[in-house]
N, C-alpha and C positions, 0 to 999 in steps of 0.2 A: 520307520521314518528316521532318516539320518541327520536331521537338523532339529535344533531346539528353539524355543521361543527366545531364550537369552541370546542365541546367535542372531536371530532376526532383529532383536532389539539393538544389538551392537551394530549390525549392518545399517539400520535406519539412522542411528545416532551418528555414525561416521559420515553417512551421506548428507546429513543435515549440518554437521559441525565442520567437516572438512579435514579433521585430523583425529587420530586415535586418542591423543591426549585429551582433547576437549570432549570427545565422545565418551571416554571412560568416566569423566565427571558426570555426564548427563545420565548414564545408566548405573552410576554408583558401583563401578568396578575398578580394580587397579588397572593401570595401563597394560601390564603384561597379560592380565586375564582378558581384557578387551581384545588385545592383539591376537591372542590364542583363539578366542571365540570367532573372530573374523576369519582367521586362517582355517579353522576347522570347517566353517561354513563354505568357504571357497573350495576346500578340499572335497567336501561332500558333494558339491555341485559339479566338480570337475572343471571349473573355469573361474578365472578372476572376475571380480565385480567392480574393481576400481583400476584406474591408471595411476601409477605412483609418480608424483612430481615432487621429489624431495620428501619432506615430511607431510605434504598435502596429498590427499587422496581424492581423485575426481572420478565420479561414476563413469564407467564405460557403457557401451550400448546395452549389454546384458544387465548391468546394474540399473540403468534407467528403466528398462523393461520390467524388472522385478520389484523395484521400489514401491510402486502403488499397491501391488499385491501383498508385500510385506506389511505395509501400513494398515491395510484392511484386515489382515490376519490378527495383528496386534490389537487393533481397535475392537474387533469382535471378541477377542479373548478377554479383554478388560471388561467389556460389557457383560460377557458370560459369567465371569468371576463375581462381579458385583451383584448381578441378578441372583446368583446362587446364594449370596450372603444376605439377600433381601435388602440391598442398598440401591439407591439411585446412582446412576453413573456419575462419577466425578467429572466436573466441567473444568478442563484445563486447556485453554485455547491460546494459540499463538496468532495474534492479529497483526495486520499491517495496514497502514493508512498513509495516504499522501498528506502533504504538509497542511493544506487548507483544512482537510477533514480532521487531522490529528489536533490541530490548534483550536478549532472552533466548534467541532461537533463531537469528537470522541470523549472528551472529559465528562460531559453530562451523560452521554450515552452509556459509557462504561460504569459510571457511578450509579445510574438508575438500574442497570442490569444487575449490579452487585446487591442492590436493595432487594431485587426480585429473586436472585440466586446468591445468597450471602456466602455460600461455601465455594463459589466459583473462583478460579484463578485465571487471570487474564494477563498476558504479556503483549505489549504493543511495540512494534517496529515501525519507524517512520522513514519515508523516502519519497522520491518522486514517482510518478506513474510507472515509468519504465522499470525502476528498481523493484517496486512492489509486484509488478507482473512477473519479473524474473524470479523473485522469491517464492511466489505461489506456484510457478511452473516447476520449481525445483523441490516442492513439498517442504520448504522451510517455513511456510506459513499455512495455517489452516484456512484463513480467510483474509482477503485483501479488500480494502475499501478505497476506490480510486476515482479520480476526476476525469481521466482521459479515456480513450477508447482502447479496446484490446481485441486483437485479431488472431491470437494464437488458437488453433483449433482444439488443443487439449484443455483449454480453460473455458469455463462457463461464466458469463457476465450477466448478473441479474440486476435490472433497474432497481434503484433504491429510493432516491429522492432527487429533486432538481436543485441546482445551484445557479446563480447568476453572476457573471462578471460585470464589472463597471470600470469606467475610465475616470481617473481622478488626477488632480494636481493640487498644488498649494494655492491658497486664496490669492496670493500676489502674482500668480502666473498669468501671462497675457490672455490665455484662453478663458480664465476665470473672470477677467475684467471686461469681456465683450458684453455689450448690452443688446445683443441680438441672438437668435438661434444659431447654433454651430452648424457648419456643413463640412463635407469631406475635405474641401480645400484648406480648412483651418488646421488639418492634421498632417499636411504634406511635408512640412519642414521642421516639425518639433522634434525634440529628443525623447526617445522612449527608454524607460527603465523597466526591464522585463525579467521574467523567470527564465530559468535555463531550459535548453532543449531537453526533451524527455519528460517534462512536466505536463500535466493536463492543461494547466493555465496557458502555457506557451503554445500548446497544440491549438487551442481556440484562437489565439492571436494569429498564428500562422495560417490557419485554414479559413478564417473569416475576415480578418482585418487587412492582412497583407495583400489580398486580392485588390483592395481599393488603394493600398499604400505600397506599391511595389518598390518604391525607393525610400521606405521608412528608415530613419536613422536610429539604429540601436546603440544608444550611448553607453548603456551599462547593463550587464546581465548578472543577476544575483540568485542565490539558491534558496531564499526565504522571503516570504511575504513581508514580514516585519521590517527586514532590512530595506526592501524596496520602498515601503511606505515612509520610512524614516528619511530616506534620501529625497523622495518626492516632497515630503512635507518641508524639507529644508530649502525647497525652491528649484531643485534640479529636475527638469523633465516632467514627463507624464507617464502614468502607470496604468496597466490593465490587469487587475487581480479580482479575486472574489469580493463581492459586495459585503460578505460576512467579515472580511478583514478590514475593509475600508470604513464601515459605518461607525465603529467606536471613535476613530480619529476625526471623522466628519462631524460627529456629534459634539466633539470638543473644539471644533473650529480650526483644526490643524490641516484638514483636507477639504476639497470641494469635489463632489461627484458631478461630472459633466453629463449633460443630456446628449445621448448619441442614438437617436431613434433609427438611424440608417444602418445600424449593426444589431443583429440578433445575437445576444451574448448569453442566453440561457443555455445550460448544459446539464445532462443527466449525470448523476453519481451512480456508481455500480458496486455491487458486491461480487467478488471474484473468487471462484473456487476451482480446483482441478477436477476435471470430469471423472478421473479414476480414484479420487479420494473417498474414503469411507466417511460418510457423514453420520457421525454418532449423534445421540440425543443432545449432547451439549452444543455441538455446532448447529444443529437444527434449531435449538432453542434460541441461540444468539441471533441467527439469521431471521427467525420469526419476530424476535424482539425488535430488530432493526426495521423490519417491514411495518411493524405497528407504531414505530416512533420515527416516522419519515417526514415530519414537518418541523 
């Protein structure tokens, strides 16, 4: 066999980090040793695994095909070594979560998991749904927790729990002052303060509410729920975000949740993994913990 586990580890690190410099830090080698290991692996295979774009290395077709197999080999070797030493497999997970999940669900979830597995190491990357899907598809994350839908065939989406969006405004907003039930006509000419395209929250607005509001005025688009709610609490426009984000400010009297029975705003949250990823005991344990703590 002409390749080594070290070479595979360097290959995976370069694929995940994008440069040999950052990959060498991840595998605790000098930059020259990491470069040599990658060169030796490509020489043994008789083909390059990356396209060189200056200092950045981007997986080519062969590299993308081999990456899942390299990850599985390394994962199984780690489990084999620890089993031989009579140890439980180390839990070291790279997690990703969309903004609503990271702000309102992940802190308690991760803290409770660490009580259950005190030796575990968890890293959390935050982004919108589109960004988390991309990171999982590139094996940069072991698991993604997302609000929106995913249609990439190489990824598996497991239902986790439900979330509900709500429409809100400041107490002094005209919609909050009406002494009758709201109807669709009340929302035709208001200003909307919304999340950016690519977020799961925006996906619900576009798929559900825009059908009834084709001429909706999108006054402002922001990349974070807290920024949106601060603007809305100041009296500018109406927002549609997760009820989890709104309720703390609503309880303080800064926002009012509007009754909108004509829109179904409940949505599922998903756990996202790559179909070709080796699911070791640590990843399985965290996914099972998520399923058991889904309320």
